[in-house]
C-alpha positions as CSV (number, residue, x, y, z in Angstrom):
1,X,132.1,75.3,90.0
2,X,131.2,72.0,91.7
3,X,130.7,68.8,89.8
4,X,127.0,68.5,90.4
5,X,126.5,72.1,89.4
6,X,128.3,71.5,86.1
7,X,126.2,68.4,85.5
8,X,122.9,70.2,86.1
9,X,124.0,73.2,84.1
10,X,125.1,71.1,81.1
11,X,121.8,69.2,81.2
12,X,119.4,72.1,81.8
13,X,120.8,75.0,79.9
14,X,120.8,73.4,76.4
15,X,117.3,72.0,77.0
16,X,115.9,75.4,78.1
17,X,117.6,77.1,75.2
18,X,116.2,74.6,72.7
19,X,112.7,74.8,74.0
20,X,112.8,78.6,74.1
21,X,113.9,78.7,70.5
22,X,111.1,76.2,69.5
23,X,108.5,78.3,71.4
24,X,109.8,81.5,69.8
25,X,109.6,80.1,66.3
26,X,106.1,78.7,66.9
27,X,104.9,82.0,68.3
28,X,106.4,83.9,65.4
29,X,104.8,81.6,62.8
30,X,101.5,81.9,64.7
31,X,101.5,85.7,64.6
32,X,102.5,85.8,60.9
33,X,99.8,83.2,59.9
34,X,97.1,84.9,62.0
35,X,97.9,88.3,60.4
36,X,97.8,86.9,56.8
37,X,94.6,84.9,57.5
38,X,93.0,88.0,59.1
39,X,93.8,90.1,56.1
40,X,92.5,87.5,53.6
41,X,89.3,86.9,55.5
42,X,88.7,90.7,55.9
43,X,89.3,91.3,52.2
44,X,87.0,88.4,51.2
45,X,84.2,89.4,53.5
46,X,84.4,93.1,52.6
47,X,84.4,92.3,48.9
48,X,81.3,90.2,49.4
49,X,79.7,93.1,51.4
50,X,80.5,95.6,48.7
51,X,78.9,93.5,46.1
52,X,75.8,92.9,48.2
53,X,75.4,96.7,48.9
54,X,75.7,97.6,45.3
55,X,73.0,95.1,44.4
56,X,70.7,96.3,47.1
57,X,71.0,100.0,46.1
58,X,70.5,99.1,42.4
59,X,67.3,97.2,43.5
60,X,66.1,100.2,45.5
61,X,66.8,102.6,42.5
62,X,64.9,100.2,40.2
63,X,62.0,100.3,42.6
64,X,61.6,104.1,42.3
65,X,62.9,104.4,38.8
66,X,59.4,104.3,37.2
67,X,58.3,107.3,39.3
68,X,61.5,109.2,38.8
69,X,61.5,108.7,35.0
70,X,58.1,110.3,34.7
71,X,59.7,113.6,35.2
72,X,57.3,114.6,37.9
73,X,58.7,116.4,41.0
74,X,55.5,117.0,43.0
75,X,55.2,116.0,46.6
76,X,52.8,113.2,46.0
77,X,55.2,111.4,43.6
78,X,58.1,111.8,46.1
79,X,56.0,110.5,49.0
80,X,55.1,107.5,46.9
81,X,58.7,106.9,46.2
82,X,59.6,107.2,49.9
83,X,56.8,104.7,50.8
84,X,58.1,102.2,48.3
85,X,61.7,102.5,49.7
86,X,60.5,102.2,53.3
87,X,58.8,98.9,52.4
88,X,62.1,97.4,51.2
89,X,63.7,95.4,54.0
90,X,66.4,92.6,54.2
91,X,67.8,90.7,57.2
92,X,67.5,91.8,60.8
93,X,69.4,95.1,60.3
94,X,69.1,95.8,56.6
95,X,67.2,99.0,55.6
96,X,67.4,102.0,53.2
97,X,67.6,105.6,54.0
98,X,67.0,108.9,52.1
99,X,68.5,112.3,52.9
100,X,68.4,115.5,51.0
101,X,71.6,117.2,50.1
102,X,71.4,119.5,53.1
103,X,71.5,116.7,55.6
104,X,67.7,116.4,56.4
105,X,66.4,112.9,56.9
106,X,63.5,112.2,54.5
107,X,63.0,108.4,55.2
108,X,64.5,106.0,57.7
109,X,62.6,102.8,58.0
110,X,64.2,101.7,61.3
111,X,64.5,105.1,63.1
112,X,61.3,107.0,62.2
113,X,62.1,109.6,64.9
114,X,65.0,110.9,62.7
115,X,62.7,111.7,59.8
116,X,62.4,115.4,59.3
117,X,65.5,116.2,61.4
118,X,68.6,117.9,60.0
119,X,71.5,115.7,60.9
120,X,74.2,117.7,59.1
121,X,76.2,118.2,62.3
122,X,75.9,114.6,63.5
123,X,79.2,113.1,64.5
124,X,80.2,109.6,65.6
125,X,82.4,108.5,68.5
126,X,85.6,109.3,66.5
127,X,84.4,112.8,65.7
128,X,83.6,112.1,62.0
129,X,80.7,114.1,60.5
130,X,78.7,111.1,59.3
131,X,76.1,112.9,57.1
132,X,78.6,115.3,55.7
133,X,80.8,112.4,54.7
134,X,77.9,110.7,52.9
135,X,76.9,113.8,51.1
136,X,80.5,114.4,50.1
137,X,80.7,110.9,48.6
138,X,77.5,111.4,46.7
139,X,78.8,114.7,45.2
140,X,81.8,112.7,44.0
141,X,79.5,110.3,42.1
142,X,78.5,108.0,45.0
143,X,80.2,104.9,46.3
144,X,81.2,103.3,49.6
145,X,81.6,105.0,52.9
146,X,82.6,103.6,56.3
147,X,81.0,105.2,59.4
148,X,79.3,104.3,62.7
149,X,75.6,104.0,63.3
150,X,73.2,102.5,65.8
151,X,72.4,98.9,65.1
152,X,68.6,98.2,65.3
153,X,68.9,94.7,66.7
154,X,71.2,95.6,69.6
155,X,70.6,99.4,69.9
156,X,74.4,99.8,70.1
157,X,76.8,101.8,68.0
158,X,78.6,99.6,65.5
159,X,80.9,100.1,62.4
160,X,79.0,100.1,59.1
161,X,79.9,100.0,55.4
162,X,77.4,102.0,53.3
163,X,76.8,102.4,49.6
164,X,75.1,105.6,48.4
165,X,73.8,107.1,45.1
166,X,71.8,110.1,44.2
167,X,68.6,111.1,42.5
168,X,69.8,114.6,41.5
169,X,66.5,116.0,40.1
170,X,64.9,115.4,43.5
171,X,68.1,116.4,45.4
172,X,68.0,113.0,47.1
173,X,70.8,110.8,48.6
174,X,69.7,107.2,48.6
175,X,71.7,104.5,50.3
176,X,71.9,101.4,52.5
177,X,74.6,99.8,54.6
178,X,75.8,96.5,56.2
179,X,77.2,96.4,59.8
180,X,80.7,95.2,60.0
181,X,80.7,93.8,63.5
182,X,79.9,90.3,62.2
183,X,83.0,90.6,60.0
184,X,85.0,91.4,63.1
185,X,83.4,88.5,64.9
186,X,84.3,86.1,62.1
187,X,87.9,87.3,62.1
188,X,88.1,87.1,65.9
189,X,86.7,83.6,65.8
190,X,89.3,82.5,63.3
191,X,92.0,84.2,65.3
192,X,90.8,82.5,68.4
193,X,90.9,79.1,66.7
194,X,94.4,79.7,65.6
195,X,95.4,80.8,69.1
196,X,93.9,77.7,70.6
197,X,95.9,75.5,68.2
198,X,99.1,77.4,69.0
199,X,98.3,77.2,72.8
200,X,97.9,73.5,72.5
201,X,101.2,73.2,70.8
202,X,102.8,75.4,73.5
203,X,101.3,73.3,76.2
204,X,102.8,70.2,74.7
205,X,106.2,72.0,74.6
206,X,105.7,73.1,78.2
207,X,104.7,69.6,79.3
208,X,107.8,68.1,77.6
209,X,109.9,70.8,79.2
210,X,108.4,70.1,82.6
211,X,109.0,66.4,82.4
212,X,112.6,66.9,81.4
213,X,113.2,69.5,84.0
214,X,111.6,67.3,86.6
215,X,114.0,64.5,85.8
216,X,116.9,66.8,86.0
217,X,115.6,68.4,89.1
218,X,115.1,65.0,90.8
219,X,118.7,64.1,90.0
220,X,119.9,67.5,91.4
221,X,117.7,67.0,94.5
222,X,119.2,63.7,95.2
223,X,122.7,65.2,94.8
224,X,121.9,68.2,97.1
225,X,119.7,66.5,99.7
226,X,122.5,65.2,102.0
227,X,124.6,68.4,101.7
228,X,121.5,70.5,102.3
229,X,120.9,68.7,105.6
230,X,124.5,69.2,106.7
231,X,124.4,72.9,105.7
232,X,121.1,73.4,107.6
233,X,122.6,71.8,110.7
234,X,125.7,74.0,110.4
235,X,123.7,77.1,109.9
236,X,121.5,76.4,112.9
237,X,124.6,75.7,115.0
238,X,126.2,79.0,113.7
239,X,123.0,80.9,114.6
240,X,123.1,79.4,118.1
241,X,126.7,80.3,118.5
242,X,126.1,83.9,117.3
243,X,123.2,84.3,119.8
244,X,125.4,82.8,122.5
245,X,128.2,85.1,121.7
246,X,125.8,88.1,121.9
247,X,124.6,86.9,125.3
248,X,128.2,86.3,126.5
249,X,129.1,89.8,125.4
250,X,126.0,91.2,127.1
251,X,126.9,89.4,130.3
252,X,130.5,90.7,130.1
253,X,129.2,94.2,129.6
254,X,126.7,93.9,132.4
255,X,129.4,92.7,134.8
256,X,131.7,95.6,133.7
257,X,128.9,98.1,134.4
258,X,128.1,96.5,137.7
259,X,131.6,95.9,139.0
260,X,133.4,98.9,137.3
261,X,131.3,101.9,136.6
262,X,128.7,101.1,139.3
263,X,131.4,100.8,142.0
264,X,133.0,104.0,140.8
265,X,129.7,105.8,141.1
266,X,129.1,104.4,144.5
267,X,132.6,105.5,145.6
268,X,131.9,109.0,144.3
269,X,128.5,109.1,146.0
270,X,130.1,108.1,149.4
271,X,132.7,110.8,149.1
272,X,130.1,113.5,148.4
273,X,128.0,112.2,151.3
274,X,131.0,112.3,153.5
275,X,131.9,115.8,152.4
276,X,128.3,117.0,153.0
277,X,128.3,115.3,156.5
278,X,131.6,117.0,157.4
279,X,130.3,120.4,156.4
280,X,127.2,119.9,158.3
281,X,129.1,118.8,161.5
282,X,131.4,121.9,161.2
283,X,128.2,124.0,160.9
284,X,129.3,125.2,157.5
285,X,126.9,126.0,154.7
286,X,126.6,123.2,152.1
287,X,127.2,124.4,148.6
288,X,123.9,124.2,146.6
289,X,125.5,122.1,143.9
290,X,126.4,119.3,146.4
291,X,122.8,118.0,146.9
292,X,122.1,118.3,143.1
293,X,125.3,116.4,142.4
294,X,124.4,113.7,144.9
295,X,120.9,113.4,143.3
296,X,122.4,113.1,139.8
297,X,124.8,110.4,141.1
298,X,121.9,108.5,142.5
299,X,120.0,108.7,139.2
300,X,123.1,107.6,137.2
301,X,123.7,104.7,139.6
302,X,120.1,103.6,139.2
303,X,120.3,103.9,135.4
304,X,123.6,101.9,135.3
305,X,122.0,99.2,137.4
306,X,118.9,99.1,135.2
307,X,121.0,98.9,132.0
308,X,123.2,96.2,133.6
309,X,120.1,94.2,134.5
310,X,118.6,94.6,131.1
311,X,121.8,93.4,129.4
312,X,121.9,90.2,131.4
313,X,119.8,89.8,134.5
314,X,121.7,88.0,137.3
315,X,118.6,86.2,138.3
316,X,118.6,84.3,135.0
317,X,121.9,82.7,135.8
318,X,121.4,82.2,139.5
319,X,117.8,81.4,140.2
320,X,116.6,80.4,136.7
321,X,114.0,81.5,134.1
322,X,110.9,81.7,136.4
323,X,112.5,84.1,138.8
324,X,113.9,86.2,135.9
325,X,110.5,86.5,134.4
326,X,109.0,87.5,137.8
327,X,111.5,90.3,138.0
328,X,111.0,91.3,134.4
329,X,107.2,91.5,135.0
330,X,107.7,93.7,138.1
331,X,110.0,96.1,136.2
332,X,107.6,96.6,133.4
333,X,104.7,96.9,135.8
334,X,106.5,99.7,137.6
335,X,107.8,101.5,134.5
336,X,104.8,101.2,132.1
337,X,102.0,101.2,134.6
338,X,101.0,97.8,133.3
339,X,99.4,95.1,135.4
340,X,101.8,92.1,134.7
341,X,100.9,88.7,136.0
342,X,103.6,86.0,135.9
343,X,103.0,82.3,136.8
344,X,104.6,79.0,136.1
345,X,102.8,75.6,135.4
346,X,104.1,72.1,135.8
347,X,107.3,70.8,137.4
348,X,110.2,73.1,136.8
349,X,113.3,71.7,135.0
350,X,116.8,73.1,134.6
351,X,117.0,74.5,131.1
352,X,120.1,74.8,129.0
353,X,121.6,78.2,128.8
354,X,120.5,79.0,125.2
355,X,116.9,77.9,125.8
356,X,116.3,80.0,128.9
357,X,118.1,82.9,127.3
358,X,115.9,82.7,124.1
359,X,112.7,82.4,126.1
360,X,113.7,85.4,128.4
361,X,114.5,87.5,125.3
362,X,111.2,86.6,123.7
363,X,109.4,87.7,126.9
364,X,111.5,90.9,127.1
365,X,110.8,91.8,123.4
366,X,107.1,91.0,123.7
367,X,106.7,93.2,126.8
368,X,108.6,96.0,125.1
369,X,106.2,95.8,122.1
370,X,103.2,95.8,124.4
371,X,104.5,98.9,126.2
372,X,105.2,100.8,122.9
373,X,102.3,99.8,120.7
374,X,99.5,97.7,122.3
375,X,97.9,100.3,124.6
376,X,97.1,97.4,126.9
377,X,96.3,97.5,130.6
378,X,97.1,93.9,131.5
379,X,99.7,91.3,130.4
380,X,100.0,87.7,131.5
381,X,103.3,85.7,131.3
382,X,102.8,82.0,131.6
383,X,105.7,79.5,131.7
384,X,104.6,75.9,131.3
385,X,106.9,72.9,131.8
386,X,105.7,69.7,130.1
387,X,106.9,66.3,129.0
388,X,107.2,67.3,125.3
389,X,108.2,71.0,125.6
390,X,108.7,74.1,127.6
391,X,106.3,76.8,126.6
392,X,106.1,80.5,127.2
393,X,102.9,82.4,126.6
394,X,102.6,86.2,126.5
395,X,98.9,87.4,126.4
396,X,97.8,91.1,126.5
397,X,94.4,92.8,126.1
398,X,95.6,95.6,123.8
399,X,94.5,96.6,120.3
400,X,96.4,93.9,118.4
401,X,97.9,94.4,114.9
402,X,97.9,93.1,111.3
403,X,100.7,90.5,111.3
404,X,100.7,90.1,107.5
405,X,101.0,93.8,106.8
406,X,103.7,94.1,109.5
407,X,105.7,91.2,108.1
408,X,105.5,92.6,104.6
409,X,107.0,96.0,105.6
410,X,110.8,95.7,105.9
411,X,110.9,98.8,108.1
412,X,108.6,97.3,110.7
413,X,108.2,94.0,112.6
414,X,111.9,93.8,113.5
415,X,111.0,92.6,117.0
416,X,108.9,89.8,115.7
417,X,111.6,88.7,113.3
418,X,114.1,88.7,116.1
419,X,111.9,86.5,118.3
420,X,111.3,84.0,115.4
421,X,115.1,83.9,114.7
422,X,115.9,83.2,118.3
423,X,113.4,80.4,118.5
424,X,114.5,78.9,115.2
425,X,118.1,78.9,116.4
426,X,117.2,76.6,119.3
427,X,114.9,74.4,117.2
428,X,111.8,76.0,118.7
429,X,108.6,77.6,117.3
430,X,106.9,80.9,117.7
431,X,103.2,81.4,117.1
432,X,101.6,84.8,117.0
433,X,97.8,85.4,117.2
434,X,96.9,89.1,116.9
435,X,93.4,90.5,116.8
436,X,91.1,93.2,118.0
437,X,90.9,91.6,121.4
438,X,94.6,91.5,122.1
439,X,97.7,89.6,121.1
440,X,98.9,86.1,122.1
441,X,102.5,85.0,121.6
442,X,103.5,81.4,122.2
443,X,107.1,80.3,122.2
444,X,107.9,76.6,122.6
445,X,111.1,74.6,122.7
446,X,111.2,70.8,122.5
447,X,111.9,68.9,125.7
448,X,114.9,67.2,124.0
449,X,116.7,70.5,124.3
450,X,115.6,70.9,127.9
451,X,117.3,68.9,130.6
452,X,115.4,67.6,133.6
453,X,116.5,68.9,137.0
């Protein structure tokens, strides 16, 4: 391990570990405190609600007690009792309700449409039989029941705590309830406040950590800056050497194909042609396989020459980049039925080997992509020589492509990545503009790399 790495490690690791431990302890204490406060607040508020509900029901019973104690069970007496209960009201959502023991609604001051309906089978969102639970609690002597009911002020279902009692001679269940969403809101508000306080603490910890890490990082940056520049220069040199080695190998292979296999094929072709000529002069029948063999040799010779030219075009080394691009355009125009226009602008300069090779390979890769994917009818190759740079532009009228999606897919876009790597290796740039109206690729190399003729 290098010295600067040891220094940074010894400075950063204990700091990070300490801050993580502090943050973990704060978070644990926050959760424990929030849970205890939530439980205490809920118990306190629910106890208050239970006391209120019991008082409200006792008030309602005292209101109808004079009528009930008369011992009368006629309809008029019961209607008067229901009228008195319907008049009782408290708060925005406080009301009383009366059901018989069979689940039929006798009075509901906030939902008159329910009166007279049998709600025995009514169930809430959790599948609980609301009226059946209320009746069951009454038969046990009355008390508290939690259930869901529509809140009058919001017309939304909300949790509710009810208290119920019975008037057994009339076969009535009398009760009221308080909605618990305000309890939940109070608990959530308290929890939110606790979370804000903890968040503020965590932000302070994060700020301290950021400052400390910034100081350490600045020191590490100063230590690494000079070596990073050296490493980057070495990497770029290595990339150029790799590309040059590839091109040298391509050139060697192209010469071997041209001077070796190509010459052997030409020799075999001449021998077959000589044999065919001898047979024809001797007025002997030429075997049918001889013309086919000659045709196959001609095809093989053409293919070898084409491969040799693609590996390393001789024009690139003899006449330069403009001539090689002209020849490349003619080849693609013949093979792909594309109309390829090639032209040069400015005063031509003699380019270094790696620059003209990189630009030629960019043009070759771009034309291959146009042929395979673009569905274009016309392509323009423009080579511009200027004071600041030498620039190659490839423009087609095809369907274009989504560059972001192509770059994100590791199985696609290899050609674009190869072009970018070639230009990066020589210190150049590659700009791709793809849209519905075609694709434009601009490869540029600085003039400091180019050498004036």
